[in-house]
TORKOL-4160 file (C-alpha; in steps of 0.2 Angstrom, whole numbers, padded with zeros to 4 digits, m for minus):
96
<pt num="1" X="m0001" Y="m0493" Z="1257"/>
<pt num="2" X="m0015" Y="m0504" Z="1260"/>
<pt num="3" X="m0028" Y="m0498" Z="1273"/>
<pt num="4" X="m0034" Y="m0508" Z="1287"/>
<pt num="5" X="m0051" Y="m0514" Z="1288"/>
<pt num="6" X="m0055" Y="m0502" Z="1303"/>
<pt num="7" X="m0049" Y="m0487" Z="1292"/>
<pt num="8" X="m0059" Y="m0493" Z="1277"/>
<pt num="9" X="m0074" Y="m0495" Z="1289"/>
<pt num="10" X="m0072" Y="m0477" Z="1296"/>
<pt num="11" X="m0070" Y="m0471" Z="1278"/>
<pt num="12" X="m0085" Y="m0480" Z="1272"/>
<pt num="13" X="m0095" Y="m0473" Z="1287"/>
<pt num="14" X="m0089" Y="m0455" Z="1283"/>
<pt num="15" X="m0094" Y="m0457" Z="1265"/>
<pt num="16" X="m0111" Y="m0464" Z="1269"/>
<pt num="17" X="m0114" Y="m0450" Z="1281"/>
<pt num="18" X="m0109" Y="m0438" Z="1267"/>
<pt num="19" X="m0120" Y="m0446" Z="1254"/>
<pt num="20" X="m0135" Y="m0445" Z="1267"/>
<pt num="21" X="m0131" Y="m0427" Z="1270"/>
<pt num="22" X="m0131" Y="m0424" Z="1251"/>
<pt num="23" X="m0147" Y="m0433" Z="1249"/>
<pt num="24" X="m0155" Y="m0422" Z="1262"/>
<pt num="25" X="m0149" Y="m0407" Z="1255"/>
<pt num="26" X="m0155" Y="m0412" Z="1238"/>
<pt num="27" X="m0172" Y="m0415" Z="1245"/>
<pt num="28" X="m0172" Y="m0398" Z="1253"/>
<pt num="29" X="m0167" Y="m0390" Z="1237"/>
<pt num="30" X="m0181" Y="m0399" Z="1227"/>
<pt num="31" X="m0194" Y="m0393" Z="1240"/>
<pt num="32" X="m0187" Y="m0375" Z="1238"/>
<pt num="33" X="m0188" Y="m0377" Z="1219"/>
<pt num="34" X="m0206" Y="m0383" Z="1220"/>
<pt num="35" X="m0211" Y="m0369" Z="1231"/>
<pt num="36" X="m0202" Y="m0356" Z="1220"/>
<pt num="37" X="m0210" Y="m0364" Z="1205"/>
<pt num="38" X="m0227" Y="m0362" Z="1213"/>
<pt num="39" X="m0224" Y="m0344" Z="1218"/>
<pt num="40" X="m0218" Y="m0341" Z="1200"/>
<pt num="41" X="m0234" Y="m0348" Z="1193"/>
<pt num="42" X="m0245" Y="m0338" Z="1205"/>
<pt num="43" X="m0236" Y="m0322" Z="1200"/>
<pt num="44" X="m0238" Y="m0326" Z="1182"/>
<pt num="45" X="m0257" Y="m0328" Z="1185"/>
<pt num="46" X="m0258" Y="m0312" Z="1195"/>
<pt num="47" X="m0248" Y="m0303" Z="1181"/>
<pt num="48" X="m0260" Y="m0310" Z="1168"/>
<pt num="49" X="m0275" Y="m0304" Z="1178"/>
<pt num="50" X="m0267" Y="m0287" Z="1180"/>
<pt num="51" X="m0264" Y="m0286" Z="1161"/>
<pt num="52" X="m0282" Y="m0291" Z="1157"/>
<pt num="53" X="m0288" Y="m0278" Z="1169"/>
<pt num="54" X="m0277" Y="m0265" Z="1161"/>
<pt num="55" X="m0283" Y="m0269" Z="1144"/>
<pt num="56" X="m0301" Y="m0267" Z="1150"/>
<pt num="57" X="m0297" Y="m0250" Z="1158"/>
<pt num="58" X="m0289" Y="m0244" Z="1142"/>
<pt num="59" X="m0304" Y="m0249" Z="1132"/>
<pt num="60" X="m0316" Y="m0240" Z="1144"/>
<pt num="61" X="m0304" Y="m0225" Z="1144"/>
<pt num="62" X="m0305" Y="m0225" Z="1125"/>
<pt num="63" X="m0324" Y="m0227" Z="1125"/>
<pt num="64" X="m0325" Y="m0212" Z="1137"/>
<pt num="65" X="m0313" Y="m0201" Z="1127"/>
<pt num="66" X="m0324" Y="m0205" Z="1111"/>
<pt num="67" X="m0340" Y="m0200" Z="1120"/>
<pt num="68" X="m0332" Y="m0185" Z="1127"/>
<pt num="69" X="m0326" Y="m0179" Z="1110"/>
<pt num="70" X="m0343" Y="m0182" Z="1102"/>
<pt num="71" X="m0352" Y="m0172" Z="1116"/>
<pt num="72" X="m0338" Y="m0158" Z="1115"/>
<pt num="73" X="m0341" Y="m0157" Z="1096"/>
<pt num="74" X="m0360" Y="m0156" Z="1099"/>
<pt num="75" X="m0358" Y="m0143" Z="1112"/>
<pt num="76" X="m0348" Y="m0132" Z="1101"/>
<pt num="77" X="m0361" Y="m0134" Z="1087"/>
<pt num="78" X="m0374" Y="m0129" Z="1098"/>
<pt num="79" X="m0364" Y="m0114" Z="1104"/>
<pt num="80" X="m0361" Y="m0108" Z="1086"/>
<pt num="81" X="m0379" Y="m0111" Z="1082"/>
<pt num="82" X="m0384" Y="m0100" Z="1097"/>
<pt num="83" X="m0372" Y="m0087" Z="1093"/>
<pt num="84" X="m0378" Y="m0086" Z="1075"/>
<pt num="85" X="m0396" Y="m0085" Z="1081"/>
<pt num="86" X="m0391" Y="m0071" Z="1093"/>
<pt num="87" X="m0382" Y="m0061" Z="1080"/>
<pt num="88" X="m0396" Y="m0064" Z="1068"/>
<pt num="89" X="m0409" Y="m0058" Z="1080"/>
<pt num="90" X="m0398" Y="m0043" Z="1085"/>
<pt num="91" X="m0397" Y="m0038" Z="1067"/>
<pt num="92" X="m0415" Y="m0040" Z="1064"/>
<pt num="93" X="m0419" Y="m0029" Z="1080"/>
<pt num="94" X="m0407" Y="m0016" Z="1074"/>
<pt num="95" X="m0415" Y="m0015" Z="1057"/>
<pt num="96" X="m0432" Y="m0010" Z="1064"/>
């Protein structure tokens, strides 16, 4: 059956309204996508900064550990030297 001109006009208006709604929705979705992309890039920049700080902190921690190990080694060398000196002096005093 053929449609009357008024039915075609009504159908045309409904389709035009539907297309307009789809275009508005498309624009809203594009705006949401742009916002999400910006937020994603900002999060990636923050993550990169955090990783950079973490690497610097790990390096500092390693440096402190090396320094601590060196001073610990020196401390025990001095303790052994002092213990040897004390024992040597005690032996010398006992021999008199």
